[in-house]
C-alpha positions in Angstrom: 19.5 -3.0 -1.6 19.2 -2.6 -5.4 16.4 -2.0 -7.8 15.9 -5.7 -8.2 15.2 -6.3 -4.5 12.8 -3.3 -4.1 10.6 -4.4 -7.0 10.0 -7.7 -5.2 7.7 -5.9 -2.7 4.1 -5.9 -4.0 1.5 -3.5 -2.6 -1.9 -5.1 -2.1 -3.8 -1.8 -1.5 -6.0 -2.2 -4.6 -7.2 -5.7 -3.4 -7.6 -4.4 0.2 -9.8 -1.5 -1.0 -12.0 -3.9 -3.1 -12.3 -6.2 0.0 -13.3 -3.3 2.2 -15.6 -1.8 -0.6 -13.8 1.5 -0.1 -12.9 4.1 -2.6 -9.5 5.8 -2.8 -11.3 9.1 -2.1 -12.7 7.7 1.1 -9.3 6.3 2.1 -7.7 9.7 1.4 -10.3 11.4 3.7 -9.7 8.9 6.5 -6.0 9.0 6.4 -5.3 12.7 5.4 -3.1 11.4 2.6 -3.2 12.8 -0.9 -5.0 11.0 -3.7 -1.8 11.1 -5.8 0.2 9.3 -3.1 -2.5 6.8 -2.5 -2.8 6.2 -6.2 0.9 5.5 -6.5 0.5 2.8 -3.8 -2.7 1.4 -5.2 -1.1 1.0 -8.6 2.0 -0.7 -7.1 4.4 2.1 -8.3 5.8 3.1 -4.9 9.5 2.6 -4.1 9.2 3.5 -0.4 6.6 4.0 2.3 6.9 6.1 5.4 6.0 4.5 8.6 3.5 7.3 9.3 1.8 6.5 6.0 1.8 2.8 6.8 0.2 3.4 10.2 -2.5 5.7 8.8 -3.4 3.0 6.2 -3.5 0.2 8.7 -5.7 2.3 11.1 -8.1 3.3 8.3 -8.3 -0.2 6.8 -8.2 -2.1 10.2 -5.3 -4.3 9.0 -1.7 -5.1 9.6 1.3 -4.1 7.4 1.6 -7.7 6.2 -2.0 -7.4 4.8 -0.8 -4.5 2.5 2.5 -5.8 1.3 3.9 -9.1 0.2 7.4 -10.1 -1.0 7.5 -11.9 -4.3 9.7 -15.0 -4.3 12.6 -15.1 -6.8 13.5 -18.1 -8.9 17.2 -18.5 -8.1 
């Protein structure tokens, strides 16, 4: 999988935080993840996500992985 394919995955953490009325600091406290790593996800700059991070996010936000990530369609 090349750079083109990996950039098609969009992280929706920012929208999820707004929907939950939760701050990044609160999410960091709930998940035991660093603010820096969460910020990378929130600003959609991550290139990979560990399953343990994904599970922690889903537990804290009471959601499923599909609520946090979408795949952008390509115009081919």
